[in-house]
KOLNULUM-462385 format. One record per residue (C-alpha): residue number from 0; y, z, x. Coordinates in steps of 0.001 Angstrom, whole numbers, plus 524288, in hexadecimal, padded with zeros to 5 digits. Layout:
BEGIN
- n|Y|Z|X
- NUM|Y|Z|X
...
This chain:
BEGIN
- n|Y|Z|X
- 0|C9C7A|710D5|A462F
- 1|C9512|71D2E|A42D5
- 2|C969F|728B4|A4C28
- 3|C89F2|73042|A4DF9
- 4|C8A1B|73DDF|A4838
- 5|C85CA|743B7|A5525
- 6|C91B5|73E05|A5C11
- 7|C9ABE|74350|A518F
- 8|C9491|750B5|A5308
- 9|C960C|75069|A61D0
- 10|CA431|74BFF|A60F1
- 11|CA74F|756A3|A5724
- 12|CA0DF|760BC|A5FD0
- 13|CA8DD|75C50|A6B8A
- 14|CB578|75CB7|A63D2
- 15|CB27A|76A44|A5EA6
- 16|CAF1C|76F20|A6C2C
- 17|CBB77|7693B|A71E2
- 18|CC3BF|76F3B|A672C
- 19|CBD83|77C7C|A696A
- 20|CC02A|77B88|A7817
- 21|CCE68|77820|A75CA
- 22|CCF5B|7834A|A6C01
- 23|CC9FF|78CED|A75EC
- 24|CD391|78861|A804F
- 25|CDEFE|78904|A76F7
- 26|CDAE2|79667|A7229
- 27|CD9BD|79B7C|A8013
- 28|CE749|796AA|A839F
- 29|CED52|79C2A|A772A
- 30|CE6C6|7A94C|A7965
- 31|CEB4D|7A97F|A878A
- 32|CF958|7A641|A8407
- 33|CF937|7B048|A791F
- 34|CF447|7BAC5|A8261
- 35|CFE71|7B6DB|A8C7A
- 36|D097A|7B851|A828E
- 37|D03EF|7C585|A7EB9
- 38|D034F|7C977|A8D06
- 39|D11FC|7C751|A8DAB
- 40|D168E|7CBE6|A8044
- 41|D0E5E|7D842|A7EDF
- 42|D1184|7DE4D|A8C3E
- 43|D1FED|7DB33|A8A38
- 44|D1FFE|7E2DE|A7D81
- 45|D163B|7ED73|A8111
- 46|D1908|7EFF8|A8F7B
- 47|D2776|7EC9C|A907F
- 48|D2E7C|7EE47|A8380
- 49|D2713|7F952|A7CD5
- 50|D26A3|8034B|A8807
- 51|D34A0|8001E|A8BAA
- 52|D39C8|8038D|A7E20
- 53|D3025|80D1F|A7830
- 54|D2FCF|81AD3|A7DEA
- 55|D2402|82256|A78B3
- 56|D2800|82F0E|A7243
- 57|D368E|82C5E|A7367
- 58|D3BCF|82677|A66E1
- 59|D4A2E|8274C|A6AA0
- 60|D48A5|82012|A777A
- 61|D3F91|81609|A713C
- 62|D491F|812E7|A664F
- 63|D5482|8121C|A6FC8
- 64|D4CB7|8090A|A78B4
- 65|D495F|7FFE8|A6D85
- 66|D5756|7FFEB|A6860
- 67|D5C62|7FC85|A75E3
- 68|D524D|7F1C1|A77A0
- 69|D502B|7EC0E|A6A0F
- 70|D4E3F|7DE41|A6F21
- 71|D4404|7E2CE|A78CB
- 72|D3D03|7EA8C|A6E3A
- 73|D3C80|7DEA5|A6557
- 74|D37CC|7D668|A70C3
- 75|D2CC7|7E029|A7268
- 76|D2926|7DEAB|A6411
- 77|D290F|7CFF3|A65FE
- 78|D205E|7D189|A71EB
- 79|D167C|7D94E|A6A1F
- 80|D173C|7CF7B|A5EFB
- 81|D14A6|7C3E4|A67E3
- 82|D0917|7CAEE|A6E0A
- 83|D0309|7CE34|A60DF
- 84|D04D6|7C050|A5BE1
- 85|CFE12|7BB6C|A681A
- 86|CF2D8|7C4B0|A6505
- 87|CF06A|7BD0B|A5890
- 88|CF12F|7B027|A5FD9
- 89|CE80F|7B4D6|A6A94
- 90|CDE41|7BA21|A60AD
- 91|CDD67|7ACAA|A5A82
- 92|CDC93|7A574|A677C
- 93|CD205|7AE68|A6CE6
- 94|CCA24|7ACD0|A6081
- 95|CC9F6|79E1B|A629D
- 96|CC735|79FA2|A7117
- 97|CBB83|7A889|A6F18
- 98|CB672|7A303|A624F
- 99|CABBF|79B11|A6936
- 100|CA627|7A7A6|A6EEF
- 101|CA496|7AEF2|A6221
- 102|CACFB|7AB1E|A5693
- 103|CAB22|7B7A1|A4ECF
- 104|CAD7A|7C0A6|A5A55
- 105|CB92A|7B8A0|A5EA4
- 106|CBEDC|7B9D1|A50FD
- 107|CBC9F|7C887|A50E5
- 108|CC34C|7C975|A5E1D
- 109|CCF13|7C21A|A58E2
- 110|CCFB7|7CABD|A4CC8
- 111|CD09C|7D71F|A54E8
- 112|CDC4E|7D17A|A5C22
- 113|CE27E|7CD58|A4F52
- 114|CE0BA|7DB12|A49C0
- 115|CE75E|7E05C|A55EE
- 116|CF27A|7D6A1|A5444
- 117|CF49E|7DA71|A4601
- 118|CF53B|7E8E1|A49A5
- 119|CFE8D|7E592|A54C1
- 120|D0784|7DE07|A4B8B
- 121|D07CF|7E98B|A4231
- 122|D0AA5|7F2C1|A4D8A
- 123|D15CB|7EA0A|A51FD
- 124|D1C96|7EBEA|A44EA
- 125|D1F9E|7F9B5|A4980
- 126|D2801|7F44E|A5481
- 127|D2EB2|7EB62|A4ABC
- 128|D3161|7F78F|A42A3
- 129|D3792|7FE2A|A4E62
- 130|D4024|7F24C|A50A4
- 131|D4455|7F2B9|A4265
- 132|D4763|8013C|A42CE
- 133|D5016|7FF7C|A4EA6
- 134|D566E|7F29D|A4ABF
- 135|D61BD|7F906|A4383
- 136|D6F10|7F885|A49E7
- 137|D6E8D|80730|A4C9B
- 138|D6144|80C9A|A48B1
- 139|D6417|81A1E|A4E64
- 140|D706F|81BF2|A4662
- 141|D68B9|820B0|A3A79
- 142|D6796|82EB8|A364D
- 143|D593F|82FD4|A3A48
- 144|D574A|82A48|A47F5
- 145|D4B59|832FC|A49E1
- 146|D4490|82BD8|A3ED2
- 147|D4779|81EE2|A4573
- 148|D41D9|823D1|A523F
- 149|D359D|8285D|A4B35
- 150|D33E9|81B5E|A443D
- 151|D356D|813B3|A50D5
- 152|D2BAB|81BF7|A5856
- 153|D221F|81BBF|A4CFB
- 154|D2297|80CE0|A4C9C
- 155|D20E1|80BE2|A5B52
- 156|D1567|8154F|A5B1F
- 157|D0F3D|80E0D|A4FBE
- 158|D10A7|8012A|A56EC
- 159|D0991|806B4|A62A9
- 160|CFEB5|80D62|A5B00
- 161|CFC29|80180|A5259
- 162|CFBD3|7F848|A5DF2
- 163|CF2B2|8014B|A6566
- 164|CE9BC|80191|A599B
- 165|CE9D9|7F2BC|A591E
- 166|CE647|7F259|A677E
- 167|CD8F6|7F7DC|A63F0
- 168|CD615|7EB2B|A5CC9
- 169|CDB72|7E399|A6859
- 170|CD21E|7EAE1|A7156
- 171|CC6AA|7E726|A689D
- 172|CCB9D|7D921|A68B7
- 173|CCB9D|7D8DD|A7786
- 174|CBDEC|7DE83|A781B
- 175|CB8AF|7D435|A6ED4
- 176|CC086|7C9AB|A75C7
- 177|CBA98|7CDA5|A82BA
- 178|CACE9|7CD1E|A7D0B
- 179|CAED4|7BF7D|A775A
- 180|CB504|7BAC2|A8404
- 181|CA985|7C06E|A8B93
- 182|CA011|7B8D8|A82FC
- 183|CA766|7AC12|A849E
- 184|CA391|7A238|A8EFC
- 185|CB12B|79CC6|A915A
- 186|CB8BA|7A920|A94C7
- 187|CB504|7B185|AA09C
- 188|CACD9|7BD35|A9C96
- 189|CB4B0|7C655|AA544
- 190|CC058|7C41B|A9C50
- 191|CB83A|7C89C|A90CD
- 192|CB4A2|7D512|A980E
- 193|CC2E4|7D79D|A9B8D
- 194|CC6FD|7D596|A8D63
- 195|CBCD1|7DF65|A88C9
- 196|CC21C|7E91D|A92B8
- 197|CCFEE|7E66E|A8DC7
- 198|CCB80|7E8F2|A7FDD
- 199|CC55E|7F5E2|A83CD
- 200|CD215|7F95B|A8A98
- 201|CD9D3|7F75D|A7E15
- 202|CD029|7FF73|A7647
- 203|CCFEE|80A9C|A7FFF
- 204|CDEAA|80B48|A819A
- 205|CE106|80BB1|A72EE
- 206|CD5FB|81512|A6FE6
- 207|CD956|81E33|A7B21
- 208|CE299|82717|A7339
- 209|CD80E|82938|A68F1
- 210|CCB30|82916|A7053
- 211|CCEA5|82B81|A7EA3
- 212|CDB4C|83388|A7E95
- 213|CD870|839C2|A8BBA
- 214|CD220|82E38|A927C
- 215|CD880|826EB|A9DA1
- 216|CD827|818A7|A998E
- 217|CE29F|81332|AA294
- 218|CD930|80897|AA6DC
- 219|CDA8B|8019A|A99C3
- 220|CE7F3|7FCF9|A9E1F
- 221|CE10A|7F32E|AA6E9
- 222|CD795|7ED9D|A9CED
- 223|CE14C|7E396|A97C1
- 224|CDE97|7DA66|AA312
- 225|CD3E4|7D3E4|A9B20
- 226|CDE0C|7CED2|A9186
- 227|CE694|7C9DB|A9C9F
- 228|CDB62|7C2E9|AA36B
- 229|CD6FC|7BCD3|A969D
- 230|CE4C0|7B7DE|A9417
- 231|CE570|7B1BA|AA1A3
- 232|CD826|7AB65|A9FE5
- 233|CDC43|7A586|A92E2
- 234|CE8C7|7A01F|A98B9
- 235|CE283|79AC8|AA514
- 236|CD4AD|79737|AA119
- 237|CD528|796BC|A924C
- 238|CD9EF|788C1|A9194
- 239|CCE71|78482|A9A0A
- 240|CC3AC|7891E|A90FF
- 241|CBA23|77DCE|A9022
- 242|CB08B|781F4|A85D3
- 243|CAA9C|78D63|A7EA9
- 244|C9BEC|78CBD|A7E3B
């Protein structure tokens, strides 16, 4: 029996549409889970481990803190590493999720996050260097402890400056992400607006030392809520996406 060409075309179209819908749902869930893991790993490393061990301007106390808490310091490195790996995963998932809106713009958005992730990985090598410098049985027993202190603080400062530089690309990513989300018809537009605000917050906070050294930009600390709300939407509503027109 011969199947009419029109029926084959309609069946193929339905299959393609169904596959695309499943892909969007899967991408939303993956992105949400990735962001959730980041929301745990990054604050653990950045808000708990790093400030507990690193004392700005005090090399002696910083080195002693790390030596006394080597396991915690390495756990912090792992926390950063997990977060940066999730950045790559989320960039891919969001590209798939927003591809129906504008494929080229979605790809550009993903690339900005990937550039940020690469810079972050390179920055993280500085913390690995610190761990290596202090991994000897008695690193302070050498004849030049001052040189060790200087190397440790230089690596810590470089980690921070490189990561802050990478955050500029992350801010651009969030701005583009917010715009694409705003243009979509399957994600609430308010989330897109909040993501754009979050992106501006990243840009302002990282450009402040260079462009606004005397400005009071404390309000940028509250712009991250767009990322949090987007993560919750992906986890709660992402798996219920029906179609992308």
